[in-house]
C-alpha positions in Angstrom: 61.4 35.8 -17.8 65.0 34.3 -17.9 63.8 30.9 -16.4 65.1 31.3 -12.9 62.7 31.3 -10.0 62.6 34.3 -7.7 63.4 37.0 -10.0 60.8 39.8 -9.3 60.6 42.9 -11.3 58.5 45.8 -10.1 57.4 48.7 -12.1 55.6 51.6 -10.6 54.1 54.3 -12.7 52.9 57.6 -11.1 49.6 58.9 -12.6 48.2 62.2 -11.6 44.9 62.1 -9.8 42.9 63.8 -12.5 44.2 61.3 -15.1 43.5 58.3 -12.8 39.8 59.4 -12.7 39.5 59.6 -16.3 41.3 56.2 -16.6 38.9 54.5 -14.1 35.8 56.1 -15.9 37.1 54.8 -19.2 37.7 51.4 -17.6 34.1 51.4 -16.1 32.6 52.3 -19.7 34.4 49.6 -21.5 33.6 47.0 -18.8 30.0 47.6 -19.2 29.6 45.6 -22.2 30.5 48.4 -24.5 34.4 47.5 -24.9 36.2 48.9 -27.8 36.1 52.2 -29.5 33.2 54.8 -28.6 32.8 57.3 -31.3 30.4 59.4 -29.1 33.1 59.4 -26.4 35.8 60.4 -28.8 33.8 63.3 -30.1 33.0 64.4 -26.6 36.7 64.5 -25.8 37.7 66.4 -28.7 34.8 68.8 -28.1 36.0 69.4 -24.4 39.8 69.8 -25.7 38.5 72.4 -28.1 36.4 74.2 -25.5 39.6 74.5 -23.2 41.2 77.0 -25.6 39.3 78.2 -28.7 42.6 79.6 -30.2 43.5 76.0 -30.9 40.5 75.5 -33.2 41.1 78.9 -35.0 45.0 78.0 -35.4 43.9 74.6 -36.8 41.5 76.3 -39.3 44.1 78.8 -40.3 46.5 76.0 -41.2 44.0 74.0 -43.0 43.0 77.1 -45.1 46.7 77.9 -45.9 47.4 74.3 -46.9 44.2 74.3 -49.2 45.2 77.6 -50.7 48.7 76.3 -51.5 47.1 73.0 -52.8 44.7 75.0 -55.1 47.7 77.1 -56.4 49.5 73.9 -57.3 46.6 72.7 -59.4 47.1 75.5 -61.8 49.8 75.0 -64.4 51.6 78.3 -64.1 53.7 77.4 -61.0 55.0 74.3 -62.7 56.3 76.3 -65.5 58.2 78.6 -63.1 59.3 76.2 -60.5 58.9 72.8 -62.0 57.7 69.7 -59.8 59.4 71.3 -56.7 56.2 73.4 -56.2 54.8 70.4 -54.4 57.2 71.2 -51.5 55.4 74.2 -50.8 52.5 72.5 -49.0 55.0 70.8 -46.7 56.6 74.1 -46.2 53.4 75.9 -45.2 52.5 73.1 -42.7 55.8 73.1 -41.1 56.1 76.8 -40.8 52.9 77.8 -39.2 53.2 78.3 -35.4 50.6 79.1 -32.9 51.6 82.8 -32.9 52.6 85.3 -35.5 55.8 86.2 -33.8 56.8 82.5 -33.4 55.9 82.1 -37.2 58.3 85.0 -38.3 60.9 83.8 -36.0 60.8 80.3 -37.5 60.6 81.7 -41.0 63.9 83.9 -40.3 65.6 80.9 -38.9 64.6 78.7 -41.9 65.7 81.5 -44.4 68.9 81.9 -42.6 69.6 78.2 -42.4 68.8 77.7 -46.1 71.2 80.5 -47.0 74.0 79.1 -45.0 73.4 75.6 -46.2 73.4 76.7 -49.9 76.6 78.6 -49.2 78.2 75.3 -47.4 76.8 73.2 -50.2 78.5 75.4 -52.9 81.7 75.3 -51.1 81.8 71.5 -50.7 80.8 71.0 -54.3 83.6 73.2 -55.5 86.1 71.5 -53.3 84.7 67.9 -54.3 84.7 68.9 -58.1 88.2 70.1 -57.9 89.6 67.1 -56.1 88.9 64.6 -59.0 86.6 61.7 -59.6 87.9 59.2 -57.1 88.0 61.7 -54.0 84.7 63.6 -55.0 82.2 60.9 -53.3 84.5 60.5 -50.4 84.7 64.3 -49.8 80.8 64.7 -50.3 80.1 61.5 -48.0 82.4 62.8 -45.2 80.9 66.2 -45.5 77.4 64.8 -45.2 78.4 62.7 -42.2 80.0 65.7 -40.4 77.2 68.2 -41.2 74.6 65.7 -40.2 76.4 64.9 -36.9 76.8 68.6 -35.9 73.2 69.6 -36.7 71.8 66.6 -34.8 74.0 67.6 -31.8 73.0 71.1 -32.0 69.2 70.2 -31.9 70.0 68.5 -28.5 71.7 71.7 -27.1 69.0 73.4 -24.9 69.9 77.0 -26.2 70.1 76.1 -29.8 66.8 73.9 -29.9 64.8 74.7 -32.9 
């Protein structure tokens, strides 16, 4: 690698025995002249994954239906008159908010609502301070506040008891 003789680098990867068997079978299939991607093998893998827990399929169908309903709602003109073009964000919100259980969805929704409320209060406070400080200091105050808030929230996400 660096041009010197005798530099040996050894990398060892521990693979669970069940995964090693699957990798060996996949290697044998691809070395038998098939090579590349096998659609049939992929469908069988998806089918086996779905059979392990049918609740995964139900959950996926519920999320798909919710996104479809929100998307159809957006196609009507009435939401645009009330909310403007920001109604598009409702699709992303639905996809992000859904969790595997109802309780987890409510918990995430409460945390999101509380976070939005606190962020709105903080934004109003920073905007008032920035506007009252003059045109020269305004972008500096906004930039510093964005940096501080981004740093603190990123650090909090890494904290085990605060993980969202």
